[in-house]
N, C-alpha and C positions, 0 to 999 in steps of 0.2 A: 795620441791624435791631437793635432794642432788646432787651437781655436782660430776662427776666422779673424783676419786683421781688423783693427779699429773697432773691436767688439766691446771693449771695456776701457774704463778710464781710471780704475782704482784696483788695488790688490784684492780687495774683498769681492769686487765684481768678477775679477778673473777667477778667483777661487770658487765662487758659486757657479759660474758658468762652466768651468772645467768639471765640476762635480755633476752637473746636469748632463754634460756631454758624455762623461764616463757612464752615467746611469743609462743613457740611451744605448750606448755601445754594449753594456752588460745585458740589456734587454733584447739585443739582436736587431735594433732599429738603425744602428749606425755602423755600417760595414764599409770599409774602404772600397771606393769605386763601385759600390752597389747602390742603386736608387731605392727609395723607400718601398716602392711597389714590389721589389724583388726580395726584400728581406723582412718586411713586416709579416708576422705570422697570421694576422687577421685580414690581410688585404683581400684575399679571394672572398671571404665571408662578407666583408664590409661592402664590396662593390658588386655583389650579386644582385641583379635587378629584382624588384618586386614582381610578383606573378603578373603576366600580361604586359609587361613593359620591355622595351628594347634595352639590351645591356649597355651600360655606360662604362667605358674603360677608365681605370684609375689614371690620374695625371702622370705624365712621364717625368723622370728625373728629379723626383722630390726627395727632400731630406727632412728629418725631424727638426722642427723650429726650436732653436734656443730661445728662452724667454728674454724679453727686453728688460734690462735692469737700469733704472735711473741711478745716478751716482750716489744719491742719498737714500736709496732704498734700504740699505742695512740699518739705518736709523729709524725709519718710519714703519717699515714692514706692512705696507698697504699694496695689495696686488689685485690686478684686474684679470678676470678670466673671460675670454671671448669664445665665440663658437668655433671658428676656424678662419684661416686666412685665404685670400685670393691673391696669390703673389707668384714669384718665380720659383718658389720651392727651395731656396737655398737656406742654409742654417741660420744666417744672420738676417733673414727677411724681417723679423720683428723689430730688430734694432734699426734697420734702415727705414722702416715705416715710422718708427719713433723720431728719427732724425728728420724725415720729411715733414712730419707734423710740427716739429720745433721750427723748421724753416718757414712753413706757412704761417705759424702763429707770430713769428718774429716780424713778418711783413704785414701783419694785421689781417690775414685771411682766415675766416672761419671754415671755409670749404677747401678741400684738397684741390690743388690747381691742375685739374684735368678736365676733360670734356664732360664727364659725368657729374662733376661738382658734388662730390660726396661730403656730407657733414658728419660722417661717423666719428672721425678722430676728434673733432671739436666737441661733439656731444659726449663722447666717452671721457675726454679730459675734463669737461665741465662737471660730470658726475664724480670723477675722482677728486676734483677740487672741493666739491660739497662734502664728500666723505672726510677729506683732510680737515676741512673747517669744523665739521662736527666733532672730530676727535681732538682737535686743538681748542675747542670751545670758542671758535671765532665765527663772525658772520659769514654767510655764504651768499653767492649771487646766482640768480637763475641764468643770466646770460653774461658771463664774465668776458671782459675784453680778451681777445686772443692772446695778446702778448703776456697777460698775467698767467697763462697756463703753461708757459715754458718751465718755470720752476716746479710746477705740479708734476710734470712728466719726469723731472729729475728725482722726485721723491717716491716714485712708484715703480712697480714691475708690471709687465703684461705678458700673459701666456695664453695658450689656446687649449680648449677642451678636446679638440680633435686635431690631429697632426696633418691629415690629408688636406690638400688645397685644390679643390675642383675648379681651377681658374680657366681651364682649357676645354670647354664643352661639357664639363661635369655639372653636378648639382651645386647650386649656390649654398644651400643649407645642408648640413650633415644629417644623414639618416640616424634614427634612434640607435641602430646597431653600432654605428660608428662611435657614438658617445659611450656606449657600454664597453666596446672593445678597447677604446683609448683610455678608459677611466684609470687603469693601473698606471699609465704613463703620466697622467695628470697628477695622481696621488703621489707618485715618486718625485715629481718636480716640486710639489708643495712641501713634501717632507724635507727637501733640500733648502728651499727658500724660506720656509717657516714664517709665513705671514701672520700678523696679528689681526688683519682685516682683509676680507675678500669681497670684491665687487664683481657681481655676476651679471653679464649682459646677454640676455636672450635665454630661451628655454633650454638648449642643450647644456650650457654650463650649470644652470640651476639644477637640472636633473642629475647631473654628474655629482654635484656636491650633496644633493639630497640622498643619493645612494650611499655616499660615504659617511654622512653625518646624521641623517634623519632629523633635521632641525624642526623646531616648533615655530613656524612663521607667525609674525604679526604683520598684517597687510593693511595698508592705508593708500588708497588711490593708486593701486598697482605696484606700490613699493613694498617689497617684502624685507623684513628685518628679523634677525635672530642672532643668538649667540650659541656657540656649540663647544662642548668639551670633548669632542670625539677625536681631535687631533692631539697626538702625543706631546707635541712641543709646547702647548699652551692650553690651560684649562678654560680659556674664554676667548675664542676667535670670533670676531664680529662678522656677520654676513649681511650683505646688502644686495638684493636681487632686483633688477629692473628689466623691463622689456628691451629688446634690441633697439639701439638708437635709430635704426631705419624705420621702426614702427611708430605710428602716430601715438600710441599709448605711452611711449617713452616720456613724452613731455609732461604728462600728468604725474607719473612716478618721480621724475626728476624734480618737479616743483614740490612734491611731498618731501623729498629728501632735503631740499633747500629750506623748507619750513622747519623741519626737524632740527637742522643745524642752527638756524637762527633762534629757535626757541631755547636750545641748549646754550647758545651764546648769551642770550638775554638773562637766563637764569644764572649763569656764571657771573655776569656783570652785576646783577642785583645782589648776589651773595658777597661779591667783593666789596661793593658799596656798603653793605650792612656790616661787614667785618671792619671796615675803616671807621664807620660811625661808632662802633662799639669801643674803639680804641681811644676815642676823644671824650 
């Protein structure tokens, strides 16, 4: 099965994406000429309406989304897990969303250039920047300039907790059953990508990871942090869970993350200064 064109820029990206594509095919989600709603074994269960509500049909012509991988992701291993996408349902939708974000940031735009003026991508990238700063022991910024986020996207991966994309008349947020039924596909992608840190935006991604790892959260101003040894590839995967960027509570949690990164950077600077003083 051929990868979509212009999907990757390095051999390692191609290798990882091809493995994810093979995984989807092995799970029966990726069948030639068959949309997701016809081959996903959980489709009927996921889209069954709650009692007393009108049925909502699954979106037509969907395919499982391949994760968007930045060129430097294999070196940083920081991945963001979102709820689900509202897009055209093609395999490369995540990568195209990443490219659109880079275009907006390059032109100094914090909001996506459409009539709804969504700040999701800017806020998600700002959170990723704070996590990278924390791990690099560097200062973080609450409101980074958009152009500074372009290399951030190159260092990270982005994937979805739920593969369905109710962009055409469906629910905007996935139902609980969708997260549960899609959880094995999220776990399979993570097994391939092997992140050292996971950023979870919104409740569905957090609950999916909680079911997989049972983390012991530390919570400050809505920011949840933990470390888990439940993933086979790493005895200590860092977890950072925040509200969805569209929620007002995201701002408070994001500020808490920035404070954490800056405290870590200051401690590192003080330790380095102390070490230099001891040498003289």
